[in-house]
N, C-alpha and C positions, 0 to 999 in steps of 0.2 A: 403594342395594342392589337387586340383581336377584332377583326372586322365584324360587320353586322351579320355576315353569313359564316362566321368562324365556328370552331368546335363547340364553344359554350352555348351558342344559340341553337346549333343542331342538337345538342344534348337536351336542352330545355324543351325543344319541340318533340323530341323522342319521349320525354317524360309525360308531356301533355297527351301525346297520341296514345301512349300506353295506358294512361289513366282513363281516357275516353273509351278505349277498347275494353278495359277491365269493367268499366261501368256498364257498357252495352252488354257484355257477356253476362254480368251479374243479373241485369234486368231480364235477359233472355232466359237464364237459368231459373229465375224466380217465376217468370211467366210460364215456364214449362213444368213447374211443379204440379204433380197430380193432386187433384182435390176430390173429396167425396162430393158427388153432384149436389148442387143447391146449398152448399155449405162453404165455410172458410177453412174446413179441416183439411190439412195437408196429409197426403199419403206418402210416406217416406219409405223407400225400399232398400236403401243402402246405409251403411255406417257413416259414410262421408256426408250424405244428405242430412242425417240427423245432427251431426256435429256442426254442419253449416247452419242448420236451423237453430241450434242451441246457443251458438256463440253470442249473438246480439242480446239474447235474454240474460245470459250470464253477465255481460258487460253492463246491462241496464238494471241488474239486480232484481230480475223478475223470477219468482220461484216457479219450479216445475215439479208436478206430482206425476208419478208413473204408476199405471195400473197394468201389470203383466197378465196376459191372458193367452189361451191357446184357441181363441175364437169360440164359435158356438155360444155366443153371448146370451146370458139369461139375466133375470132381475138381480141376481147376486152380483154379477159384474157391474151392472148399472148402478147399484147401491155404492159400490166402491168408487165409481167415477163421480157420483154425486158428492161423496165425502171428500174426494180430492179437489173438486171444484170449489168447495167451501174454504179450502185452506191454501190454495195456490193460484198464481196468476194464470198458469198454463197447465193443462192436463194432457199427458201423452198416454195413449193406450197401445200396448204392443199386442200384436196378433201373430203368433208363431207357434206352430205345432212342433215342439222340440222332440226329435226322435230319441234323444238320450234319456228321456223320461219314461220310455217304454221298454219293457223287456222283450226278448227275442220272440216270445210267443204271445205277446200282448196285442192290443187292438189298434195299432198304429194305422194299418191300411184302411180300417173301417171308421176311424175317428171322424166325427162329423165336421166337414168343411163347409161353412155357411157364410161366405164372404158377402154376398148380396144382402142377406138379412142382417148380418152384423153391421155393415155400414149404414143400412137403413135405420137400425136401432140407434146407432151413434148420432146420425143426423137428427132424428126425432128428439133424442135426449138433449142435444146441444141447443135446439130451439127452446126446449123447456128451461134450460139453464139461462138462456138469454132473457126469457120472460120473468124469471124469478130473481128479483133484485137482491135476495139475500146471499147469492153466490159471489165468491171472490173472483173466480175465473171461469174459463170455458174449455171445451175440448179443442185443443189446437192442432194435434197431429196424431196420426196412427203410424206406428212403426211396424211394417209388415215385411220382414226380410225373408230371403230364401235360406236354405240350409248351407249352401256354399258361402253365403255372405256371413253367416254366424260361425261357421267352422272353416276359416280360410286355409288351414292346413289339410283340410279334408275331414269328413266326419269319421271319428275313430271307431264307430261301431257300438253295438249294444251289449256285447259280451262282457262278463265280469272282468276278464283279464285283458280288455282292450287297452291299447297303448295310445296315449294322447295327453293333452293338457286338460286336467280336471281339477275341480275344487271338491274336496271331500271333507265333511264335517262329522267327526266322530267324538264320542260314541253315540251321540244323540241320533245320528242318521243310520245307525245299525240295528236299532230295535224296532219292534212293532211293524210299521210299514216297511222300514228298511230291512227287517229280517225276511219278510215275505217277498219284497221286491229289491234285491240287493243293489241294483244300479240306479234306483229311482232318485234318491236324494243326491247322488253324485251328479245326475243329470239336472236336477232342479238347481243345486247350488252353482253348477258351472254356467248354466244359461242365465241365471239371475246375476251372477257376477259380470257376465258379458253385457247384459242389458243395463246394469247400473253404470258400467264404465262407458257405454255408448251414450246413454241419455243424460247421465250425471244429474239425477233428480235430487232435490232436497228431501223429498218424502216418497216412499213407495207404499202401496196399499194392497193388503191381502185379506182374505176372508177367514174367519175363525173355523170354518168347516174343516179346512186342512190344517188342523192344530199342530201336528208334528212339523209340517212344513214351516209354519210361522216360527217355531222354536229354532229350527235349523237356520232360517234366514237371519233371525235376530242374533244367533250365535256367530254366524259368518260375518255380519256387519260389525259386530263388536270385536271379535277376535282379529279380524283383518283391518280394523280401524277405518271403515268406510264412512265418509261424511254424509250418511243417508239415514234418515229417521224411518223406522219401520212402523207403520200404522196398521193395527189389526181391527177389523170391523166385524160386527156380529154376523152370525150365519143367517142367511135368508132362507125361509122355509115356506112350504105350501101350507094350506090350512090345516092339514092333519099332522103336520110336523116334519114331513119328508124334506130333508135338506136339498136345496137346489143344486144341481150338478149338470154339467154338459153331457155326462154319460147317462143321465136319466132317459134320454131319447131312445136308448136301446131297450128299455124295459117293456113297453106295452102295458095296457091297463092291468092285466092279471098279475104280472110280476111286480108292477108298481104298487099295487095294493098290499102285497106281502112285504115289499121292501121297507115299508115304514116300521116294520117290527124292530129294526135296530134302534130307531129313535125311541120307540115305546119302551124298549128294554133299558136304555140309558136313563130315560125319565124315571122309571121305577127305581133304579139305583139312586138317582138324585133325591127322590122323595124319602128313601131310607136314610140317607145322610141328613136330610132336613129334620127327620124325626129323632135325630140324636145318635144314630149308630155311626161309629167311626171305623170299625174293623172291616177288613177286606172281605171276609167270608159273608158278612151280612149285606154289605153294599152290592158286591158283585153277584151274590146269591139271588138278589131280587131281579137283576138283569137276566141272569141265566134261566130263571123260572119263566119269564115272559117268552124267551126264545124257545125253551123246551115245549111250552104249551102250544106255541104257533107251529112248530115243526110237527108235533103230534097230530094237530088238527089237519095239517096239510097232507100228511101221509095217509090219512083216512079217506081223502078225496080220490076220485078217479083221475087217471092221467090227463084227461081232457079238462080237468078243473083245477088241479093243484099247481102250485109254484114252490119248488123246493130250493133250498139254499144250504150252503156250508158256512160255519162260523170260522173265521180265521183267528180272531182274537177278541176278547173283551178285557179291557185294561183299566186299571186304576193306578195312575202314575204321578210322579212328582212333576209339577208344571214347568220346572226349569230344565230338567234333564230327561224327562219322559221315561225314567226308570221306574219299575214297579215298586209299590210301597205296600206294607202290611196293614197300615192304619193311616187315616187322614189326620194330620196335624191341623186342628181347627184354626190356628193362626196363620197357616200357610195355604190351606186348600189343596186341591188336587185336580187332575184331569181324568174324566171318564171318557174312554174312546173305544171304538170297535170297528171291525170290518167283517162284512159278510160277502159271499159270492153267490149271486143268484144263478141257478142253473138255466140252461136253455130249456124251453118247453119241449117235452117229449112227445106230446100229442096236442094238436091244435083243433079248435072248433072252426066250422066253416065261416070264412070271412073274418076271422079273428085278427086283430092288430097285434102282431108279436113284437113290434118295435123296430127301430132303425137297423138296417143291415141284416135283417132276418132274425133279430133277437139273439145275439151271441151271449155267452156268459158275461155277467156284469158284476164288477166289484163295487160295493157301496161302502163308504166310510162316513163316520159321524162322531161327534163328541159333545160333551157337556162339561162346563167348568164348574167344579164344586168350589164355590166362593168361600174365602176365609170368614170365620164367624167372629164378629166384633166382641171384645171382652166387655 
């Protein structure tokens, strides 16, 4: 017979002591979780903290929607968060400027980092969601990792021939944006795979503005059998049609007024399709005419008045592959898309607002979906 102070009792006491220590440690960890001021929104900096946050929601069968962003939040991002809150118990917003999405000569160093205004916007939106009874959930967490956290083996670099663990989706990631920016979709697919694996969301939310990105992500989740639904929300625009983008802050008023030319060109092409034209020459001809007229008008202005740009591409493509098509199948529809690069201003006026970071060259993209015609 084992006495009252025998091994079994000592082991039992050890278990109880361990359980109490674990409970206290867990409470301390929870109390130490960073929060956005005046909200219940957790700020999670590490993969471990996200997984610790996620586990009880998984066990309790509470759905999570993820909105991936690179910060510099605008109304387009907020619209995605609203959509996520209507369909999920919890919304996670990731804020991470992924260097793998930038080419060697692109604007990584000047990309706007606006943490204070971003968190203020999230706090305001969360209060709105709380007051709106039609929402299913709220903003529960912001995942804001560092690059060493996201690339534990070390960031492999931005070169085309970089060595590392990548996700590449081809051929859809090699055309259009992928042709102009060869490492872009490799960076997008890789970081999205990481985010999806960390957060394990039931649904992820993207804007239609980055149409090729949405096709790449849908292909990735389907081909790699990820248990995540990809939700695409309409492009948010300003009153004149300019698509909202974090990079719009670079433009300044003069270039911003000319930048809307891309949307006007795509809209002219859309109207040609709606008028019954299906061939590539007619549809894209309407877009190219708008661009040509704008460029001609700008070149006639003085250097202190004009805003010039180059056209990268104007495309009419299959909505599933993003490969170019010669004619629209009315039963299938198509994607009109384009990219232009706004030049820096060569001469400025006294006191002129040239945009964030001194108004560097800005790449603008946009698209319009040609919807199938019902028979």
